[in-house]
Residue frames as a rotation matrix with the C-alpha (Angstrom) as fourth column:
MET 1
-0.907 0.052 0.417 50.69
0.339 0.678 0.653 84.88
-0.249 0.734 -0.632 80.72
ILE 2
-0.405 0.796 -0.449 47.78
-0.721 -0.580 -0.379 86.01
-0.563 0.170 0.809 78.55
TYR 3
-0.772 0.301 0.560 45.14
0.486 0.847 0.214 83.69
-0.410 0.437 -0.801 77.17
ARG 4
-0.673 0.640 -0.371 42.42
-0.737 -0.619 0.271 84.56
-0.056 0.455 0.888 74.68
VAL 5
-0.654 0.578 0.488 39.09
0.309 0.793 -0.525 82.78
-0.691 -0.192 -0.697 74.99
TYR 6
-0.846 0.426 -0.322 36.94
-0.487 -0.367 0.793 82.73
0.219 0.827 0.518 71.85
VAL 7
-0.580 0.754 0.309 33.21
0.152 0.473 -0.868 82.10
-0.800 -0.456 -0.389 72.35
GLU 8
-0.754 0.390 -0.529 30.77
-0.649 -0.312 0.694 81.38
0.105 0.866 0.488 69.54
PHE 9
0.243 0.928 0.282 27.39
-0.894 0.327 -0.307 79.75
-0.377 -0.177 0.909 69.03
LYS 10
-0.461 -0.273 0.844 27.31
-0.045 0.957 0.286 76.01
-0.886 0.094 -0.453 68.46
PRO 11
-0.967 0.143 -0.212 26.37
-0.206 0.051 0.977 74.87
0.151 0.988 -0.020 64.96
GLY 12
-0.493 0.857 -0.151 22.61
0.628 0.470 0.620 74.92
0.602 0.211 -0.770 64.48
ILE 13
-0.208 0.405 -0.891 21.92
0.810 -0.439 -0.389 77.67
-0.548 -0.802 -0.237 67.02
LEU 14
0.384 0.465 0.798 19.92
0.845 -0.525 -0.102 80.47
0.371 0.713 -0.595 65.41
ASP 15
-0.418 -0.552 -0.721 21.65
0.709 -0.695 0.120 83.86
-0.568 -0.461 0.682 65.48
PRO 16
0.560 0.778 0.284 19.19
0.786 -0.392 -0.478 86.53
-0.260 0.491 -0.831 64.26
GLU 17
0.589 -0.389 -0.708 21.80
-0.200 -0.919 0.339 89.30
-0.783 -0.058 -0.620 64.39
SER 18
-0.536 -0.831 0.148 24.17
-0.099 0.236 0.967 87.45
-0.838 0.503 -0.209 62.06
GLU 19
-0.246 0.542 0.804 21.28
0.895 0.446 -0.027 86.61
-0.373 0.713 -0.594 59.73
ALA 20
0.787 0.541 -0.296 20.28
0.428 -0.825 -0.369 90.30
-0.444 0.163 -0.881 59.56
ILE 21
0.157 -0.823 -0.546 23.88
-0.412 -0.557 0.721 91.31
-0.898 0.111 -0.427 58.83
LYS 22
-0.647 -0.380 0.661 24.15
0.339 0.633 0.696 88.67
-0.683 0.675 -0.281 56.09
LYS 23
0.255 0.836 0.486 20.90
0.909 -0.035 -0.416 89.89
-0.331 0.548 -0.768 54.53
THR 24
0.795 0.005 -0.606 22.16
-0.025 -0.999 -0.042 93.50
-0.606 0.049 -0.794 54.52
ILE 25
-0.286 -0.956 -0.062 25.51
-0.262 0.016 0.965 92.44
-0.922 0.292 -0.256 53.03
ASN 26
-0.480 0.177 0.859 23.66
0.738 0.611 0.286 90.64
-0.474 0.772 -0.424 50.23
GLN 27
0.622 0.782 0.048 21.43
0.712 -0.538 -0.451 93.67
-0.327 0.315 -0.891 49.65
LEU 28
0.465 -0.553 -0.692 24.55
-0.305 -0.833 0.461 95.81
-0.831 -0.003 -0.556 49.29
GLY 29
0.713 -0.103 -0.693 25.48
-0.692 0.058 -0.720 93.65
0.115 0.993 -0.030 46.31
PHE 30
-0.459 -0.882 0.108 27.90
-0.886 0.446 -0.127 91.22
0.064 -0.155 -0.986 47.95
THR 31
0.514 0.849 -0.121 25.94
-0.851 0.523 0.052 88.18
0.107 0.076 0.991 46.85
ASN 32
0.114 -0.541 -0.833 28.85
-0.250 0.796 -0.551 85.75
0.961 0.272 -0.044 47.20
VAL 33
-0.721 -0.298 0.626 28.62
-0.660 0.020 -0.751 85.85
0.211 -0.954 -0.211 51.04
GLU 34
-0.253 0.601 -0.758 26.96
-0.066 0.771 0.633 82.56
0.965 0.210 -0.155 51.98
ASN 35
0.551 0.391 -0.737 27.24
0.658 0.339 0.673 82.64
0.513 -0.856 -0.070 55.77
ILE 36
-0.211 -0.600 0.772 28.34
-0.286 -0.717 -0.636 84.91
0.935 -0.355 -0.021 58.57
SER 37
0.502 0.327 -0.801 28.79
0.662 0.451 0.599 84.19
0.558 -0.830 0.010 62.24
LYS 38
0.230 -0.404 0.885 29.71
-0.477 -0.840 -0.259 86.36
0.848 -0.362 -0.386 65.16
GLY 39
0.383 -0.159 -0.910 31.33
0.726 0.661 0.191 85.67
0.571 -0.734 0.369 68.45
LYS 40
0.849 -0.195 0.491 33.20
-0.416 -0.820 0.393 87.31
0.326 -0.538 -0.777 71.26
PHE 41
0.227 -0.796 -0.561 36.59
0.505 0.588 -0.631 86.97
0.833 -0.140 0.536 72.86
PHE 42
0.986 -0.002 0.166 38.09
-0.148 -0.456 0.878 87.60
0.074 -0.890 -0.450 76.26
ASP 43
0.096 -0.991 -0.097 41.76
-0.032 0.094 -0.995 88.26
0.995 0.099 -0.023 77.02
ILE 44
0.978 0.206 0.008 42.70
-0.036 0.134 0.990 86.95
0.203 -0.969 0.139 80.44
LYS 45
0.041 -0.988 0.150 46.02
-0.437 -0.152 -0.887 87.85
0.899 -0.029 -0.438 82.01
ILE 46
0.958 0.269 -0.099 47.03
-0.065 0.539 0.840 85.43
0.279 -0.799 0.533 84.74
SER 47
0.483 -0.815 0.319 50.13
-0.875 -0.446 0.185 85.46
-0.009 -0.368 -0.930 86.94
ALA 48
0.134 -0.430 0.893 50.82
-0.379 0.810 0.447 81.72
-0.915 -0.399 -0.055 87.04
ASN 49
-0.485 -0.329 -0.810 52.27
-0.874 0.229 0.430 79.58
0.044 0.916 -0.398 84.26
ASN 50
-0.880 0.103 -0.465 50.69
-0.036 0.959 0.282 76.34
0.475 0.264 -0.840 83.09
CYS 51
-0.739 0.673 0.013 47.21
-0.082 -0.071 -0.994 77.30
-0.668 -0.736 0.107 84.23
LEU 52
-0.840 0.415 -0.350 45.33
-0.397 -0.030 0.917 76.30
0.370 0.909 0.190 81.09
SER 53
-0.560 0.656 -0.507 42.99
0.666 0.720 0.196 74.14
0.493 -0.228 -0.840 83.16
ASP 54
-0.505 0.360 -0.785 42.02
0.557 -0.559 -0.614 77.19
-0.660 -0.747 0.082 85.25
ILE 55
-0.766 0.190 -0.615 41.25
-0.501 -0.775 0.385 79.21
-0.403 0.603 0.688 82.12
GLU 56
-0.773 0.491 -0.401 39.20
-0.063 0.569 0.820 76.34
0.631 0.659 -0.409 80.69
LYS 57
-0.500 0.598 -0.627 37.22
0.865 0.375 -0.333 76.06
0.036 -0.709 -0.705 83.93
ILE 58
-0.578 0.250 -0.777 36.54
0.087 -0.928 -0.363 79.84
-0.811 -0.278 0.514 83.95
SER 59
-0.840 0.211 -0.500 35.44
-0.542 -0.285 0.791 79.63
0.024 0.935 0.354 80.32
LYS 60
-0.698 0.563 -0.443 33.15
0.301 0.792 0.531 76.68
0.650 0.237 -0.722 80.87
GLU 61
-0.354 0.554 -0.754 31.56
0.934 0.172 -0.312 77.98
-0.043 -0.815 -0.578 84.08
LEU 62
-0.069 0.284 -0.956 31.32
0.433 -0.855 -0.285 81.70
-0.899 -0.434 -0.063 83.36
LEU 63
-0.588 -0.303 -0.750 32.28
-0.353 -0.738 0.575 82.98
-0.727 0.603 0.327 79.91
ALA 64
-0.788 0.303 -0.536 30.37
-0.465 0.278 0.841 80.53
0.404 0.911 -0.078 77.71
ASN 65
0.095 0.862 0.497 26.90
-0.888 0.299 -0.350 79.04
-0.450 -0.408 0.794 77.98
PRO 66
-0.767 -0.581 0.273 27.69
-0.415 0.773 0.481 75.35
-0.490 0.255 -0.833 77.40
VAL 67
-0.007 0.847 0.532 24.16
0.310 0.508 -0.804 74.66
-0.951 0.159 -0.266 76.17
ILE 68
0.863 0.468 0.189 24.42
0.342 -0.268 -0.901 76.96
-0.371 0.842 -0.391 73.14
GLU 69
0.771 -0.615 -0.164 28.07
-0.626 -0.684 -0.375 78.06
0.118 0.391 -0.913 72.90
ASN 70
0.679 -0.716 -0.159 31.50
0.697 0.698 -0.166 76.57
0.230 0.002 0.973 72.26
PHE 71
0.868 -0.488 -0.087 34.74
-0.432 -0.830 0.354 78.10
-0.245 -0.270 -0.931 73.43
LYS 72
0.646 -0.763 -0.013 38.39
0.600 0.519 -0.609 77.83
0.471 0.386 0.793 72.44
VAL 73
0.855 -0.439 -0.276 41.39
-0.022 -0.563 0.826 78.92
-0.518 -0.701 -0.491 74.52
VAL 74
0.636 -0.695 0.336 44.55
0.541 0.091 -0.836 80.20
0.550 0.714 0.434 72.81
LYS 75
0.310 -0.635 -0.708 47.77
0.731 -0.316 0.604 81.34
-0.607 -0.705 0.366 74.43
LYS 76
0.989 0.061 0.132 48.70
0.129 -0.784 -0.607 84.83
0.067 0.617 -0.784 73.21
């Protein structure tokens, strides 16, 4: 079984890299872009079925910083 864990900043957390990318996009003439956000994802292959709780625990304790990041787990 493969799960994908998406990690992104919580709303309101400043992301200077995304802001710089948005500024460059606007300077290139794409002025209709209002916001941009970035994140990361992890694909985790696990041998057992029905182990969503294990994946969520791994995500919460290791992959995401719960103070500034949210995560979402999706079965692939």
